[in-house]
C-alpha positions in Angstrom: -12.1 8.6 -3.6 -12.3 10.3 -0.2 -13.1 8.0 2.9 -16.1 9.6 5.0 -16.9 8.3 8.5 -20.8 8.9 9.0 -21.4 10.3 12.3 -23.2 7.3 14.5 -23.0 5.1 11.2 -21.6 1.8 11.5 -19.5 1.9 8.1 -17.9 4.4 5.6 -18.9 5.3 2.6 -16.7 3.1 0.9 -19.1 0.8 -0.3 -19.3 3.0 -2.8 -16.4 2.0 -4.6 -18.0 -2.1 -4.8 -19.4 -1.2 -8.5 -16.7 0.9 -9.7 -14.1 -0.4 -11.7 -11.7 2.5 -12.8 -7.9 2.3 -14.3 -6.6 4.8 -11.4 -7.8 4.2 -8.2 -6.8 6.7 -5.5 -8.4 6.1 -2.2 -7.7 8.8 0.7 -8.2 9.3 4.6 -8.5 5.2 4.8 -8.5 6.3 8.7 -12.1 6.7 8.4 -12.9 3.1 7.1 -14.7 1.5 10.5 -13.8 -2.1 9.6 -11.7 -4.6 8.1 -15.1 -5.9 6.8 -15.9 -2.8 4.9 -12.4 -2.7 2.7 -12.9 -6.5 1.9 -16.2 -5.9 0.4 -15.3 -3.2 -2.2 -13.3 -6.9 -3.4 -10.1 -4.7 -4.7 -8.3 -7.9 -6.0 -11.2 -8.3 -8.5 -10.9 -4.9 -10.1 -8.7 -6.4 -12.9 -9.2 -2.8 -14.7 -6.6 -0.6 -12.3 -3.8 -0.1 -13.2 -2.6 2.9 -10.9 -3.6 2.5 -7.0 -3.2 4.9 -4.4 -3.8 4.0 -0.6 -3.4 7.3 1.6 -4.1 7.5 5.3 -4.0 11.1 6.7 -0.7 11.1 9.0 -1.5 11.4 12.9 -5.2 11.1 12.4 -7.7 9.3 14.9 -8.9 5.9 13.3 -11.6 3.6 13.7 -9.7 0.4 12.5 -6.1 -0.6 12.5 -4.2 0.4 9.4 -2.6 -3.1 9.0 -5.8 -4.6 9.3 -7.6 -2.5 6.2 -5.0 -2.8 4.4 -4.7 -6.8 4.6 -7.9 -7.0 2.9 -7.2 -3.9 0.3 -5.4 -6.7 -1.9 -4.7 -4.9 -5.4 -5.3 -7.0 -8.7 -2.2 -8.5 -10.3 -2.7 -6.0 -12.9 -1.4 -2.6 -11.2 1.8 -1.4 -12.5 1.7 1.7 -10.0 1.4 1.6 -6.6 1.4 4.2 -3.7 1.1 3.9 0.1 0.9 7.0 2.2 0.2 7.5 6.1 0.3 3.8 7.1 0.9 3.7 10.8 1.0 0.1 11.5 4.6 -1.7 12.2 4.2 -3.9 9.4 2.7 -5.0 6.6 0.2 -7.9 5.9 1.2 -11.0 3.7 0.3 -9.6 0.4 2.8 -7.1 0.9 5.3 -9.3 2.1 5.0 -11.5 -0.7 4.6 -8.4 -3.2 6.4 -10.1 -6.4 3.9 -13.0 -6.4 0.7 -11.0 -5.9 1.7 -7.6 -8.0 4.5 -9.1 -10.8 3.6 -6.0 -13.1 4.6 -2.9 -10.8 6.8 -0.8 -12.3 6.4 2.2 -9.9 6.6 1.8 -6.2 6.5 4.7 -3.4 6.3 4.3 0.2 5.7 7.9 1.7 5.2 9.0 5.7 5.3 5.3 7.3 6.3 6.3 10.5 5.9 3.1 12.9 6.8 0.3 9.9 9.8 -1.0 10.7 10.2 -3.5 8.1 10.2 -3.0 4.0 8.6 -5.4 1.7 10.9 -7.8 -0.7 11.0 -5.2 -3.4 14.0 -6.3 -4.6 11.9 -9.5 -6.4 9.6 -7.2 -8.4 11.0 -8.3 -12.2 9.6 -5.1 -13.7 10.3 -2.2 -11.1 11.7 0.9 -12.5 11.1 3.3 -9.8 11.4 3.2 -6.1 10.6 6.4 -3.5 10.7 5.8 0.2 10.3 8.7 1.8 9.5 8.9 5.8 9.8 5.7 7.2 11.8 6.7 10.0 11.3 3.3 12.0 13.6 1.4 9.5 17.1 0.5 10.7 18.5 -1.5 8.5 18.2 -2.4 4.5 19.1 -6.1 4.0 18.6 -9.2 1.5 15.1 -9.7 2.8 14.7 -6.4 1.2 16.7 -7.2 -1.9 15.4 -10.6 -2.0 18.8 -12.1 -4.0 21.6 -11.7 -6.9 19.0 -11.1 -9.0 17.5 -7.9 -7.3 15.8 -5.0 -8.7 16.7 -6.0 -12.6 15.3 -2.9 -14.2 15.7 -0.4 -11.7 16.5 3.0 -13.0 15.5 5.5 -10.1 15.9 4.5 -6.5 15.3 7.8 -3.8 15.3 7.0 -0.5 14.7 10.4 1.9 14.1 10.6 5.6 15.2 7.2 7.1 17.3 6.3 9.8 19.3 3.6 8.4 
C-alpha cells in the first residue's frame, strides 16, 4: 500500500486500510501521512490476520507528521512474525517498540534498515522466538549494550544476525 497525500487535502489515503485485513501488509511512503491521528484510525493493532508487516518512509523526503508520532499509532497486532522498519527518521522509538517482547512475542524476523537518526536500539534480545535480525544503516548507534540484549537469556533462537553500516 502506497500512501499518497492529496494536494490541499487534510488527510492522505491511509484511511483506505481501515477495513482491510491482509496477512501481509507493506505500507510505503509513510512520510505522506498528514497526522498521527490518521495512523491511529486504521487500527492496525486490531488486524489480527497480519503475519508480515513492512513500514517504510522515503529517506530524506519531506514529512507532514513526525515519524515517531506516526509509528506510535501504528502498533502492530501480536500476530506478526516478520517486521521490517525502513527509512524511519526519528531519534528514538515509541513505547511499543521499547517493550517489543510484550507487544510482539511471535516475532521471528526483524529488519531495521536506513534509520539514520535513531540512536537507540529496542530490546530485541528479549524476543523469545527471534531467529533472524538484520540491522543496516543505523548510523547514529554508538553502542550496543545490555538494554539491547535484555539479560543472560538473550536471543535464545537467533540463527542469523547481520549488522551493516553502523558506527559502533
